N, C-alpha and C positions, 0 to 999 in steps of 0.2 A: 480557552480550556490551559488547567496546568497538564504538562507532560509528565507522564504515567512510567517509572525505570524499571525494567526488569531484569533479575537478574537472568545468562545465561552461561553454558558453562564454553561457550564459544563464543561470549562477549570480552568486555575489556572494560580497562577501569580511563582510561581514558579518551573521552569523547569530542577532545577538539581535531575537527575546528565548531563545533555546533554549540555543545555547551562546555565552558567552562568551570561548571564544576564538581567537583568528585561523589559522587552517589554509593555511600554505605562501604561493606569491603568486598563483595565480590563482583565478580566481570559483569556488563551490564551489556546486553546482546539487545536487547528490542525497547525502543522508546516509545511505546503508542499513545498519541495523540485526541483519537478519539473514539476509543476503548470503551462500551459497557458504562463504568462507573469511572472510568476520566473525568476531571469536576474542574466547576465554572470557576475562573478566577476572578471576576469579575464582575460589580456590579451589584444588581439587585437577587442575584440567584446565584450569586457568589457560593462556591460549595457544594451547591447543588451538584450528582450524578451526571451525569450523559443520558442511563436508563432510565433515571426517575424523568427527566425536562422532558423525552418522548410521550408516557404515560399519558405526562400534561396537558402537554399542547400539539401530540398526533402530526397528524397533517398539517400544521401553522406552522410546523418546524423544521418536517422531514421532506414534505412534497407528496404530488399526485403521482411521482414518478414511484415512489418505495414503494418495496413489495407489503411493506410493513407500516399502518402507524405508527405503528408505538416501542422502532424499532430502530434505532440510527442504523444507515445502509452502510457506509462505509465503513472497516476501520483503516485512518494512517497511521503508521507507524516511519522511525525512523529503526535504523538494522546498523550493529556496529560489530560484525563477523573479522574476530581475530582468531579462528578456528576456521576451518571448513565446519560450516554446516552439514547438516545427514541430510541424505539421500531419501525423500519423500515427496506424498501426492497428494495433491486433498479432493473430493471428489466434486463434480458439479451437482447440478440442484435438483437433477433428475436423481441421481443416486445420495448423497441426504437427504432428501425428504426420505427416501424407501429405510434411511436411520435414525429415522424420528429425527432429522435435524431442520430445520429453520430455512434454511439455501446451502450451494455447494461452495467454492473457495474458487473466482480468476482471480487472478493478483497483476499489476505488475511492478515493476522497479527501474526507476529515477536513478539514475548511477547520479548522486549529487557528490561525491568528490574520488579521484579514484589513481592507485599510483600505476606505475608499469607490469605488466606480471598479471591482474587484479583480472579473476574469470571467473564466473556462475557452467554450471553444467546444469542444461539446456534436453532435458530428452534424451533418446540414446540413439547412439549411431548408426546413421544407414543401415538398415536390413536387419538389425537386431530383434529376435519373434522377444515375448512375453515369456516364454519359455528357458531360450537361453537367459536371461535375464535373473527370471529365477533360481538357475544353475550356478547363475554367481553370484546371488547374495547370497545362498548355502555354500559355496566354495571362497566366501570373504574378496569378493574382487569384486564388487556392482563400481562400483569407482572408475570400472578400466574401463565402460560398457557406456560412458555415460558419454554424452556429448560435451567436451569445454570450450568452452570461445572464452576471448577477451572480451575486456569491456571497456569503455571508458567516459574522463566525464563527459558529462552532457549526452547520456545512449539515453533510451528507452527502450524497456525489454517485460515486451506480451508473455504472459504465462497463461495460460487457460486449464483449468481445469481439468485432473484425468494426465499431467506431463507432469514425470519423471525429471524431479531439478535437484541441488544442488547450488550452495554458495559458498567460494573459498575467497579465504582475505586479501585484503589490500583492494576496498572501497568499501562507501560509506550508503549503502540505500537508500530512498524514501521510495517504501511499499505502499501500493495505495490497492484496497482486497475487499472484496467483500465480505460483510461484517460476522466473518464466521473465524472459527481458532481451531479446524477441526482440520488435522493434519493425523498424516500414519506415516510413520516412519519406518522409512525398509530396510537401512542400512546406517549404521552408527560407527566407521573404522574403530571397532571395538573396545565401546565406550560402551560403560554398564547402565545403558541407558534404554526401557520397553522399548522392545519393537512391533512392528504393527501386520505384518508381512503380508496376512489373509486377506484382511481388509485394501490394506492398497494391490495388493494388485487384480485384484474385483473392480477399482475404479482408474486403476492403469487405463491409460491408450499405446497402443505402439506407436499414433502418432496424430502429434498434434497443433494446433495452427502459431507455435509459442516462438518467439523467436524477435530480433531487433526491427523496431520503427523506427521507419523515418518521419520523420518532424516538417508539416505542412508549413507555411508562412500563412500568416493570414492575418491581416490588420494591424501589423505590426508585433502581435507576436507567435509564439509555433504553438501549435496545435501534435499535443503531446500523444496521444492512441486515443482512440475512441473503437468505444468496443458499447453490447447489451447493460455490460455490469457497470464500466460509467466512463465518463470522458474525462483526461486530464489537459491543463495547458501551464504553457511557463508562459511570465514576464518581465521582463524587467524596463527599468523604466525610470527614471527621476522627476516624473509628472504626474500629474494629479488621471487614471484611469476612470472612467462611468461606468461600470456595469450595470442592463438595466436584467431582472430574473422574475419575469410579469409572463415566462408559456403559457399556453393550456397546462400542461404537467410539470409548473415548477417544482425543481429541485433543492432543498437542504444546501448550497454550498461549500466547501473544504478551504481555507488558505491556510499556504504553510509558508512561511520566509526559508529561502536557503542560502539568502544572503542580502542581507543590511536591519533595514528597521521601515513601517509602514506603521501612519492609523487609518483604520476603516470606521465607514462616518455613513451615517444614514440617517433619513428626516424622524426626527422621533427620539430615539437614541444617544446617549454619551459616546464620544470614541472612544476608540478601542483600536490603543497603539499591542503589536509584536511584533517584534525582533527574527532572528537566526534560529531555528527549532522552536519557534513556537507556531500554533495554529489556530485561526480565528473563525469562525463555528457560523453562516449566516445563516437566520432561517428562513424556509420558503417564502411565507406572506413576504420576507422585506422583499417591496417591489424594484428597488433600485437602492443600490449600495455606491460610494467612493470608496479609492485606494491613495492615499497619502503619503507618497514614497518622504524619509525624515532619512536625507535628505538622496539617499536615492536604496533599490530594493529591487530582491528578485525571489522571485514568490511560483506556490504549481497550486492551480484552483482547478481543485478536482470538485464532482456534479456527477449525478445520474444524467442520462439522453435522458429525452424527450416517449420517444418511439425504439422496438428494437431494431439492433445496427447488424449487422456481418459481421465478421472477425478480422483485430489490422490485416493487409497484407505484411509478413513480414519476412524478412532471411537468420540465420544461424551461420 
């Protein structure tokens, strides 16, 4: 897929070490890898938007585990915060459907890079009530009631829908989320952007399952997080790896290079190479594929689970 660069007031023009290019004149905050309008970069489908591919190929692309046959289930992004992101919240599936939206937005953040002192705001300080937080928003001190935690390179943070959250400078994050761009901005440090306090307060929860997830080592790689919304694993390798994608509820898979370079190979297809900051989508109908490092690669593998899972165990 071709990365899609989105300017944000809190972003930066320096996207190193993930990207070496300077994009436009505005600060870039988000780089979308699997957005609906992201384009295919190679092969006979080059230039087609992901949403059009879903419409054409349906379950052969997204798999039986996806909630919709004509919509890609996962939105993958790089985040480059140079300033604090707004204090915000996302609805869960039930709340989203009530608003006429296809689904909610549970997400997770993999810390691809960080510097000492990098933090994120995750939920409210213990004991803080909805009423106290609403008053703090009015008095322009909402960030004082946020639970700010340090983050380090290699950590995974789970952010379930309904969690009030924010991101401070000092890290580069890879976000895996349900395919939704619904954000209710509660507080923005005085920046002149629209707030959505009433809707946000309706969907926020005082206590959630959000927090850091401890990795589990499995067969030479790390399971970073597993939930009903996504499964994210981390691989570091200098040797080829073969993947079997033939489960009964097979899912499309997304491979994102964190560092290095690799080549994805499968029967009947041309090899596809990808570098740091790039993503490859493997359709659910591909029963197996292999990844050949050139000459080493660190990458994340994202997909849907085959069934319902409980929230991951987290710590703050």
